[in-house]
MILUMVEX-648521 format. One record per residue (C-alpha): x, y, z. Coordinates in nm, 2 decimals. Layout:
REM MILUMVEX-648521
<node c1="X" c2="Y" c3="Z"/>
...
//
This chain:
REM MILUMVEX-648521
<node c1="9.22" c2="5.94" c3="4.18"/>
<node c1="8.89" c2="6.09" c3="4.04"/>
<node c1="8.88" c2="6.47" c3="4.02"/>
<node c1="8.62" c2="6.50" c3="4.29"/>
<node c1="8.84" c2="6.35" c3="4.56"/>
<node c1="9.13" c2="6.60" c3="4.54"/>
<node c1="8.88" c2="6.87" c3="4.55"/>
<node c1="8.72" c2="6.75" c3="4.87"/>
<node c1="9.07" c2="6.68" c3="5.02"/>
<node c1="9.17" c2="7.03" c3="4.95"/>
<node c1="8.85" c2="7.16" c3="5.11"/>
<node c1="8.88" c2="6.94" c3="5.40"/>
<node c1="9.24" c2="7.05" c3="5.48"/>
<node c1="9.12" c2="7.40" c3="5.45"/>
<node c1="8.83" c2="7.35" c3="5.70"/>
<node c1="9.06" c2="7.15" c3="5.94"/>
<node c1="9.32" c2="7.43" c3="5.93"/>
<node c1="9.06" c2="7.71" c3="5.97"/>
<node c1="8.92" c2="7.53" c3="6.28"/>
<node c1="9.26" c2="7.51" c3="6.46"/>
<node c1="9.33" c2="7.87" c3="6.37"/>
<node c1="9.02" c2="7.97" c3="6.52"/>
<node c1="9.08" c2="7.78" c3="6.84"/>
<node c1="9.47" c2="7.87" c3="6.87"/>
<node c1="9.55" c2="8.16" c3="6.65"/>
<node c1="9.85" c2="8.26" c3="6.86"/>
<node c1="10.00" c2="7.91" c3="6.81"/>
<node c1="10.00" c2="7.92" c3="6.42"/>
<node c1="10.23" c2="8.10" c3="6.19"/>
<node c1="10.26" c2="8.14" c3="5.81"/>
<node c1="10.52" c2="7.86" c3="5.82"/>
<node c1="10.26" c2="7.62" c3="5.95"/>
<node c1="10.02" c2="7.72" c3="5.66"/>
<node c1="10.30" c2="7.66" c3="5.42"/>
<node c1="10.37" c2="7.31" c3="5.57"/>
<node c1="9.99" c2="7.20" c3="5.54"/>
<node c1="10.00" c2="7.38" c3="5.17"/>
<node c1="10.28" c2="7.15" c3="5.07"/>
<node c1="10.11" c2="6.85" c3="5.19"/>
<node c1="9.80" c2="6.96" c3="4.99"/>
<node c1="10.00" c2="7.03" c3="4.67"/>
<node c1="10.13" c2="6.68" c3="4.65"/>
<node c1="9.77" c2="6.57" c3="4.59"/>
<node c1="9.77" c2="6.77" c3="4.26"/>
<node c1="9.66" c2="7.11" c3="4.13"/>
<node c1="9.29" c2="7.03" c3="4.19"/>
<node c1="9.34" c2="7.00" c3="4.56"/>
<node c1="9.57" c2="7.30" c3="4.57"/>
<node c1="9.33" c2="7.52" c3="4.38"/>
<node c1="9.05" c2="7.43" c3="4.64"/>
<node c1="9.29" c2="7.48" c3="4.94"/>
<node c1="9.45" c2="7.81" c3="4.90"/>
<node c1="9.16" c2="8.04" c3="4.81"/>
<node c1="8.98" c2="7.93" c3="5.13"/>
<node c1="9.27" c2="7.98" c3="5.37"/>
<node c1="9.44" c2="8.29" c3="5.21"/>
<node c1="9.22" c2="8.56" c3="5.07"/>
<node c1="9.52" c2="8.73" c3="4.91"/>
<node c1="9.64" c2="8.62" c3="4.60"/>
<node c1="9.95" c2="8.40" c3="4.60"/>
<node c1="10.27" c2="8.62" c3="4.51"/>
<node c1="10.56" c2="8.48" c3="4.31"/>
<node c1="10.79" c2="8.66" c3="4.51"/>
<node c1="10.73" c2="8.48" c3="4.83"/>
<node c1="10.52" c2="8.21" c3="5.03"/>
<node c1="10.15" c2="8.25" c3="5.08"/>
<node c1="10.03" c2="8.41" c3="5.41"/>
<node c1="9.73" c2="8.45" c3="5.62"/>
<node c1="9.64" c2="8.83" c3="5.60"/>
<node c1="9.78" c2="9.03" c3="5.90"/>
<node c1="9.43" c2="9.17" c3="5.96"/>
<node c1="9.26" c2="8.82" c3="5.98"/>
<node c1="9.53" c2="8.71" c3="6.24"/>
<node c1="9.48" c2="9.04" c3="6.44"/>
<node c1="9.10" c2="8.99" c3="6.45"/>
<node c1="9.12" c2="8.64" c3="6.57"/>
<node c1="9.37" c2="8.73" c3="6.83"/>
<node c1="9.15" c2="9.02" c3="6.96"/>
<node c1="8.87" c2="8.78" c3="6.99"/>
<node c1="9.03" c2="8.48" c3="7.15"/>
<node c1="9.38" c2="8.56" c3="7.31"/>
<node c1="9.40" c2="8.64" c3="7.69"/>
<node c1="9.45" c2="9.02" c3="7.73"/>
<node c1="9.79" c2="9.13" c3="7.84"/>
<node c1="9.87" c2="9.40" c3="8.10"/>
<node c1="9.66" c2="9.58" c3="8.35"/>
<node c1="9.29" c2="9.60" c3="8.26"/>
<node c1="9.15" c2="9.96" c3="8.23"/>
<node c1="8.90" c2="10.08" c3="8.47"/>
<node c1="8.61" c2="10.04" c3="8.20"/>
<node c1="8.71" c2="9.68" c3="8.15"/>
<node c1="8.72" c2="9.61" c3="8.54"/>
<node c1="8.36" c2="9.75" c3="8.58"/>
<node c1="8.25" c2="9.56" c3="8.27"/>
<node c1="8.37" c2="9.23" c3="8.41"/>
<node c1="8.23" c2="9.32" c3="8.74"/>
<node c1="7.86" c2="9.37" c3="8.58"/>
<node c1="7.91" c2="9.04" c3="8.38"/>
<node c1="7.98" c2="8.87" c3="8.71"/>
<node c1="7.69" c2="9.01" c3="8.89"/>
<node c1="7.47" c2="8.93" c3="8.57"/>
<node c1="7.57" c2="8.57" c3="8.63"/>
<node c1="7.48" c2="8.59" c3="9.00"/>
<node c1="7.14" c2="8.75" c3="8.91"/>
<node c1="7.05" c2="8.54" c3="8.61"/>
<node c1="7.16" c2="8.18" c3="8.73"/>
<node c1="7.13" c2="8.23" c3="9.12"/>
<node c1="6.86" c2="8.47" c3="9.17"/>
<node c1="7.08" c2="8.75" c3="9.31"/>
<node c1="7.25" c2="8.80" c3="9.65"/>
<node c1="7.17" c2="8.55" c3="9.93"/>
<node c1="6.97" c2="8.76" c3="10.21"/>
<node c1="6.96" c2="8.60" c3="10.54"/>
<node c1="7.28" c2="8.64" c3="10.72"/>
<node c1="7.19" c2="8.42" c3="11.02"/>
<node c1="7.10" c2="8.13" c3="10.78"/>
<node c1="7.34" c2="8.19" c3="10.50"/>
<node c1="7.70" c2="8.08" c3="10.52"/>
<node c1="7.79" c2="8.26" c3="10.22"/>
<node c1="7.73" c2="8.62" c3="10.32"/>
<node c1="7.85" c2="8.50" c3="10.68"/>
<node c1="8.19" c2="8.45" c3="10.57"/>
<node c1="8.22" c2="8.80" c3="10.40"/>
<node c1="8.07" c2="8.93" c3="10.71"/>
<node c1="8.33" c2="8.81" c3="10.94"/>
<node c1="8.61" c2="8.89" c3="10.70"/>
<node c1="8.49" c2="9.25" c3="10.68"/>
<node c1="8.48" c2="9.28" c3="11.05"/>
<node c1="8.83" c2="9.18" c3="11.08"/>
<node c1="8.98" c2="9.39" c3="10.81"/>
<node c1="8.79" c2="9.71" c3="10.84"/>
<node c1="8.86" c2="9.73" c3="11.21"/>
<node c1="9.23" c2="9.62" c3="11.15"/>
<node c1="9.27" c2="9.92" c3="10.92"/>
<node c1="9.19" c2="10.13" c3="11.23"/>
<node c1="9.45" c2="9.97" c3="11.42"/>
<node c1="9.30" c2="9.68" c3="11.59"/>
<node c1="9.55" c2="9.40" c3="11.65"/>
<node c1="9.29" c2="9.10" c3="11.64"/>
<node c1="9.36" c2="8.82" c3="11.38"/>
<node c1="9.07" c2="8.66" c3="11.19"/>
<node c1="9.07" c2="8.37" c3="11.43"/>
<node c1="9.03" c2="8.62" c3="11.72"/>
<node c1="8.74" c2="8.80" c3="11.54"/>
<node c1="8.56" c2="8.46" c3="11.49"/>
<node c1="8.61" c2="8.39" c3="11.86"/>
<node c1="8.49" c2="8.71" c3="11.97"/>
<node c1="8.21" c2="8.75" c3="11.74"/>
<node c1="8.07" c2="8.39" c3="11.71"/>
<node c1="8.19" c2="8.24" c3="12.05"/>
<node c1="8.19" c2="8.56" c3="12.28"/>
<node c1="8.53" c2="8.48" c3="12.38"/>
<node c1="8.76" c2="8.75" c3="12.53"/>
<node c1="9.06" c2="8.81" c3="12.28"/>
<node c1="9.28" c2="9.14" c3="12.28"/>
<node c1="9.20" c2="9.44" c3="12.47"/>
<node c1="8.85" c2="9.53" c3="12.59"/>
<node c1="8.83" c2="9.82" c3="12.36"/>
<node c1="8.93" c2="9.60" c3="12.06"/>
<node c1="8.67" c2="9.33" c3="12.15"/>
<node c1="8.39" c2="9.58" c3="12.20"/>
<node c1="8.49" c2="9.75" c3="11.86"/>
<node c1="8.47" c2="9.42" c3="11.69"/>
<node c1="8.14" c2="9.31" c3="11.82"/>
<node c1="7.99" c2="9.65" c3="11.75"/>
<node c1="8.11" c2="9.64" c3="11.39"/>
<node c1="7.98" c2="9.29" c3="11.33"/>
<node c1="7.65" c2="9.41" c3="11.46"/>
<node c1="7.66" c2="9.70" c3="11.23"/>
<node c1="7.77" c2="9.51" c3="10.92"/>
<node c1="7.48" c2="9.26" c3="10.98"/>
<node c1="7.23" c2="9.54" c3="11.01"/>
<node c1="7.37" c2="9.69" c3="10.67"/>
<node c1="7.34" c2="9.35" c3="10.49"/>
<node c1="6.98" c2="9.28" c3="10.62"/>
<node c1="6.83" c2="9.64" c3="10.57"/>
<node c1="7.00" c2="9.76" c3="10.25"/>
<node c1="6.83" c2="9.52" c3="10.01"/>
<node c1="6.48" c2="9.61" c3="10.14"/>
<node c1="6.52" c2="9.98" c3="10.16"/>
<node c1="6.29" c2="10.17" c3="9.92"/>
<node c1="6.52" c2="10.45" c3="9.86"/>
<node c1="6.89" c2="10.54" c3="9.91"/>
<node c1="7.06" c2="10.64" c3="10.22"/>
<node c1="6.91" c2="10.90" c3="10.45"/>
<node c1="7.05" c2="11.09" c3="10.75"/>
<node c1="6.88" c2="10.83" c3="10.99"/>
<node c1="7.07" c2="10.55" c3="10.82"/>
<node c1="7.40" c2="10.72" c3="10.85"/>
<node c1="7.33" c2="10.81" c3="11.23"/>
<node c1="7.21" c2="10.45" c3="11.29"/>
<node c1="7.53" c2="10.28" c3="11.14"/>
<node c1="7.74" c2="10.53" c3="11.36"/>
<node c1="7.53" c2="10.44" c3="11.67"/>
<node c1="7.59" c2="10.07" c3="11.63"/>
<node c1="7.98" c2="10.12" c3="11.54"/>
<node c1="8.06" c2="10.33" c3="11.83"/>
<node c1="7.77" c2="10.28" c3="12.09"/>
<node c1="7.91" c2="9.98" c3="12.27"/>
<node c1="8.26" c2="10.13" c3="12.31"/>
<node c1="8.15" c2="10.48" c3="12.41"/>
<node c1="7.92" c2="10.34" c3="12.67"/>
<node c1="8.23" c2="10.23" c3="12.84"/>
<node c1="8.48" c2="10.47" c3="12.72"/>
<node c1="8.30" c2="10.81" c3="12.64"/>
<node c1="8.50" c2="11.03" c3="12.42"/>
<node c1="8.65" c2="11.36" c3="12.56"/>
<node c1="8.39" c2="11.56" c3="12.36"/>
<node c1="8.10" c2="11.37" c3="12.53"/>
<node c1="7.94" c2="11.32" c3="12.20"/>
<node c1="7.64" c2="11.08" c3="12.16"/>
<node c1="7.67" c2="10.79" c3="11.94"/>
<node c1="7.50" c2="10.91" c3="11.60"/>
<node c1="7.54" c2="11.27" c3="11.67"/>
<node c1="7.74" c2="11.48" c3="11.43"/>
<node c1="8.06" c2="11.64" c3="11.58"/>
<node c1="8.06" c2="11.99" c3="11.72"/>
<node c1="8.43" c2="12.04" c3="11.73"/>
<node c1="8.71" c2="12.00" c3="11.48"/>
<node c1="8.89" c2="11.68" c3="11.41"/>
<node c1="9.20" c2="11.55" c3="11.24"/>
<node c1="9.26" c2="11.26" c3="11.00"/>
<node c1="9.50" c2="10.96" c3="11.08"/>
<node c1="9.72" c2="10.78" c3="10.83"/>
<node c1="9.91" c2="11.09" c3="10.72"/>
<node c1="9.63" c2="11.18" c3="10.48"/>
<node c1="9.63" c2="11.55" c3="10.40"/>
<node c1="9.28" c2="11.68" c3="10.33"/>
<node c1="9.08" c2="11.99" c3="10.43"/>
<node c1="8.79" c2="11.86" c3="10.63"/>
<node c1="8.45" c2="12.03" c3="10.67"/>
<node c1="8.43" c2="12.25" c3="10.97"/>
<node c1="8.20" c2="12.16" c3="11.25"/>
<node c1="7.96" c2="12.44" c3="11.15"/>
<node c1="7.93" c2="12.29" c3="10.81"/>
<node c1="7.89" c2="11.92" c3="10.89"/>
<node c1="7.50" c2="11.92" c3="10.90"/>
<node c1="7.47" c2="12.10" c3="10.57"/>
<node c1="7.75" c2="11.90" c3="10.39"/>
<node c1="7.59" c2="11.56" c3="10.52"/>
<node c1="7.24" c2="11.70" c3="10.39"/>
<node c1="7.40" c2="11.76" c3="10.05"/>
<node c1="7.58" c2="11.42" c3="10.07"/>
<node c1="7.23" c2="11.23" c3="10.13"/>
<node c1="7.06" c2="11.44" c3="9.86"/>
<node c1="7.33" c2="11.36" c3="9.60"/>
<node c1="7.29" c2="10.99" c3="9.68"/>
<node c1="6.92" c2="11.00" c3="9.59"/>
<node c1="6.95" c2="11.18" c3="9.26"/>
<node c1="6.99" c2="10.98" c3="8.94"/>
<node c1="7.36" c2="11.03" c3="8.90"/>
<node c1="7.54" c2="10.92" c3="8.59"/>
<node c1="7.81" c2="10.68" c3="8.57"/>
<node c1="7.87" c2="10.33" c3="8.70"/>
<node c1="7.74" c2="10.24" c3="9.05"/>
<node c1="8.08" c2="10.16" c3="9.16"/>
<node c1="8.22" c2="10.49" c3="9.04"/>
<node c1="7.95" c2="10.68" c3="9.22"/>
<node c1="8.01" c2="10.49" c3="9.54"/>
<node c1="8.38" c2="10.53" c3="9.54"/>
<node c1="8.34" c2="10.90" c3="9.47"/>
<node c1="8.08" c2="10.92" c3="9.75"/>
<node c1="8.30" c2="10.73" c3="10.00"/>
<node c1="8.57" c2="10.98" c3="9.95"/>
<node c1="8.34" c2="11.28" c3="9.99"/>
<node c1="8.19" c2="11.13" c3="10.31"/>
<node c1="8.56" c2="11.09" c3="10.45"/>
<node c1="8.63" c2="11.45" c3="10.37"/>
<node c1="8.32" c2="11.57" c3="10.55"/>
<node c1="8.42" c2="11.33" c3="10.86"/>
<node c1="8.09" c2="11.40" c3="11.03"/>
<node c1="8.17" c2="11.23" c3="11.36"/>
<node c1="8.42" c2="11.27" c3="11.63"/>
<node c1="8.54" c2="10.92" c3="11.58"/>
<node c1="8.44" c2="10.61" c3="11.37"/>
<node c1="8.44" c2="10.79" c3="11.04"/>
<node c1="8.64" c2="10.53" c3="10.85"/>
<node c1="8.45" c2="10.23" c3="10.97"/>
<node c1="8.12" c2="10.40" c3="10.92"/>
<node c1="8.21" c2="10.51" c3="10.57"/>
<node c1="8.31" c2="10.17" c3="10.45"/>
<node c1="7.99" c2="10.04" c3="10.58"/>
<node c1="7.79" c2="10.31" c3="10.41"/>
<node c1="7.97" c2="10.21" c3="10.09"/>
<node c1="7.85" c2="9.84" c3="10.14"/>
<node c1="7.50" c2="9.97" c3="10.23"/>
<node c1="7.49" c2="10.13" c3="9.87"/>
<node c1="7.65" c2="9.82" c3="9.70"/>
<node c1="7.39" c2="9.59" c3="9.86"/>
<node c1="7.11" c2="9.82" c3="9.79"/>
<node c1="7.21" c2="9.83" c3="9.40"/>
<node c1="7.24" c2="9.45" c3="9.43"/>
<node c1="7.58" c2="9.42" c3="9.42"/>
<node c1="7.76" c2="9.22" c3="9.70"/>
<node c1="7.94" c2="9.37" c3="10.00"/>
<node c1="8.32" c2="9.43" c3="9.95"/>
<node c1="8.61" c2="9.38" c3="10.18"/>
<node c1="8.90" c2="9.62" c3="10.17"/>
<node c1="9.18" c2="9.41" c3="10.33"/>
<node c1="9.41" c2="9.56" c3="10.61"/>
<node c1="9.71" c2="9.47" c3="10.37"/>
<node c1="9.56" c2="9.74" c3="10.13"/>
<node c1="9.55" c2="10.00" c3="10.39"/>
<node c1="9.84" c2="10.22" c3="10.25"/>
<node c1="9.70" c2="10.18" c3="9.89"/>
<node c1="9.34" c2="10.26" c3="10.02"/>
<node c1="9.48" c2="10.57" c3="10.18"/>
<node c1="9.67" c2="10.68" c3="9.87"/>
<node c1="9.35" c2="10.63" c3="9.65"/>
<node c1="9.15" c2="10.85" c3="9.90"/>
<node c1="9.43" c2="11.12" c3="9.88"/>
<node c1="9.42" c2="11.10" c3="9.50"/>
<node c1="9.02" c2="11.13" c3="9.50"/>
<node c1="9.05" c2="11.44" c3="9.72"/>
<node c1="9.24" c2="11.59" c3="9.42"/>
<node c1="8.94" c2="11.48" c3="9.18"/>
<node c1="9.12" c2="11.16" c3="9.07"/>
<node c1="8.92" c2="10.87" c3="9.21"/>
<node c1="9.03" c2="10.62" c3="8.96"/>
<node c1="9.26" c2="10.43" c3="9.19"/>
<node c1="8.96" c2="10.41" c3="9.45"/>
<node c1="8.71" c2="10.28" c3="9.18"/>
<node c1="8.97" c2="10.02" c3="9.09"/>
<node c1="9.02" c2="9.91" c3="9.46"/>
<node c1="8.65" c2="9.90" c3="9.50"/>
<node c1="8.59" c2="9.69" c3="9.17"/>
<node c1="8.84" c2="9.45" c3="9.24"/>
<node c1="8.70" c2="9.40" c3="9.60"/>
<node c1="8.34" c2="9.37" c3="9.47"/>
<node c1="8.48" c2="9.10" c3="9.22"/>
<node c1="8.65" c2="8.91" c3="9.46"/>
<node c1="8.35" c2="8.87" c3="9.68"/>
<node c1="8.16" c2="8.73" c3="9.40"/>
<node c1="8.42" c2="8.48" c3="9.26"/>
<node c1="8.58" c2="8.37" c3="9.60"/>
<node c1="8.30" c2="8.35" c3="9.83"/>
<node c1="7.96" c2="8.38" c3="9.68"/>
<node c1="7.95" c2="8.19" c3="9.33"/>
<node c1="8.17" c2="7.89" c3="9.45"/>
<node c1="7.95" c2="7.82" c3="9.74"/>
<node c1="7.61" c2="7.88" c3="9.57"/>
<node c1="7.69" c2="7.67" c3="9.28"/>
<node c1="7.67" c2="7.28" c3="9.27"/>
<node c1="7.90" c2="7.07" c3="9.06"/>
<node c1="7.70" c2="7.11" c3="8.75"/>
<node c1="7.62" c2="7.47" c3="8.78"/>
<node c1="7.79" c2="7.71" c3="8.55"/>
<node c1="8.01" c2="7.97" c3="8.70"/>
<node c1="8.27" c2="8.23" c3="8.56"/>
<node c1="8.62" c2="8.08" c3="8.53"/>
<node c1="8.74" c2="8.32" c3="8.80"/>
<node c1="8.51" c2="8.14" c3="9.06"/>
<node c1="8.60" c2="7.81" c3="8.92"/>
<node c1="8.97" c2="7.88" c3="8.96"/>
<node c1="8.92" c2="7.93" c3="9.35"/>
<node c1="9.05" c2="7.62" c3="9.53"/>
<node c1="9.17" c2="7.47" c3="9.21"/>
<node c1="9.54" c2="7.41" c3="9.08"/>
<node c1="9.48" c2="7.65" c3="8.79"/>
<node c1="9.46" c2="8.02" c3="8.73"/>
<node c1="9.16" c2="8.18" c3="8.56"/>
<node c1="9.37" c2="8.26" c3="8.25"/>
<node c1="9.48" c2="7.91" c3="8.22"/>
<node c1="9.13" c2="7.78" c3="8.25"/>
<node c1="9.03" c2="8.04" c3="7.96"/>
<node c1="9.29" c2="7.89" c3="7.73"/>
<node c1="9.14" c2="7.54" c3="7.80"/>
<node c1="8.80" c2="7.66" c3="7.72"/>
<node c1="8.92" c2="7.84" c3="7.41"/>
<node c1="9.11" c2="7.53" c3="7.29"/>
<node c1="8.80" c2="7.29" c3="7.37"/>
<node c1="9.00" c2="7.09" c3="7.64"/>
<node c1="8.74" c2="7.23" c3="7.91"/>
<node c1="8.37" c2="7.22" c3="7.84"/>
<node c1="8.27" c2="7.58" c3="7.88"/>
<node c1="8.03" c2="7.84" c3="7.72"/>
<node c1="8.05" c2="8.21" c3="7.66"/>
<node c1="7.80" c2="8.43" c3="7.85"/>
<node c1="7.84" c2="8.78" c3="7.75"/>
<node c1="8.20" c2="8.87" c3="7.80"/>
<node c1="8.27" c2="8.58" c3="8.04"/>
<node c1="8.36" c2="8.20" c3="7.99"/>
<node c1="8.15" c2="7.98" c3="8.21"/>
<node c1="8.22" c2="7.61" c3="8.31"/>
<node c1="8.14" c2="7.40" c3="8.61"/>
<node c1="8.33" c2="7.20" c3="8.89"/>
<node c1="8.21" c2="6.88" c3="8.71"/>
<node c1="8.36" c2="6.99" c3="8.38"/>
<node c1="8.69" c2="7.08" c3="8.57"/>
<node c1="8.70" c2="6.76" c3="8.73"/>
<node c1="8.65" c2="6.58" c3="8.39"/>
<node c1="8.93" c2="6.76" c3="8.25"/>
<node c1="9.15" c2="6.68" c3="8.54"/>
<node c1="9.06" c2="6.31" c3="8.51"/>
<node c1="9.15" c2="6.31" c3="8.14"/>
<node c1="9.52" c2="6.41" c3="8.22"/>
<node c1="9.77" c2="6.12" c3="8.21"/>
<node c1="9.97" c2="6.05" c3="8.51"/>
<node c1="10.27" c2="6.24" c3="8.33"/>
<node c1="10.04" c2="6.54" c3="8.34"/>
<node c1="9.98" c2="6.55" c3="7.95"/>
<node c1="9.65" c2="6.69" c3="7.82"/>
//
């Protein structure tokens, strides 16, 4: 064996070990390194001297086996391993921004026409169901579809009127917000309220005889056990003027943070005799869509968490509400929008790809890191396609081995 061959073998083993270490750092230990080193050392001193300096920057110590430096392993783990534990609010907002970036860069942003686009229509119906259910409606998702799309009678007359009215208001929000030249004004607030309560009040007028879109002239209470000091009736006009003005200013902070804080503020003002919760959630979606984010759906199952988050926001801690909003926006992107806009070959975030598949997003990320799923990095996200996922699934043996 000539002197050049052991040198090449040592370097080859080093490169192979380094490649495996880069892809799966959490699966390798110093013992693995020692076992590979033992194989190399059987090739002779030349191979050994070519191998160790490349994989272990630290000098070999006579008192123990060589090892990969701890800092090197930590850096690789920070770069490739799936984060453990609950993400911070900042991480959630960064992830949402990356997902919105994919939606904008690869698909041209949000689809617009509600009447023609199935993507937003699904969110529209879901929002109608859950937002009215938060306020006490007993109609199921199927009932809402029947009432809104087929004009069938379900539930009580009040429930049917409220669902139809909310659907009309949400559709108006989705269509007008992207085209608005500025932020929300008082006319927008009044119009949303008029659409939400107008059909109901035409048949069942409130005891106060207030008109749809008119700010209240009497005191009100908040349901759900929420304890908060509401604006007195005499201050509603001035407080809403301040609320609108604050939305048009160049506020600092993430857009979802601002919208969550403004939502809690709106609910503290409680400007109308009835419908404040539904109107407040619609206005939050108006601001999201206006900022090129998708509308969110706060689910009825999250009602208690939502109310607790509002109470915390009343005490100047909006973190829980921001997290709830951020997760809801992310779900709209990954569950509804991207999977339906993307063809089989279009690249989407792994969270969107996981929808409807037998795998979690974390599992797909490990496949991407290890090279078993064809994927690319885009900012902080891994992207892959339905075609690549099908290719991986087809490559599995009948026994399920990869």
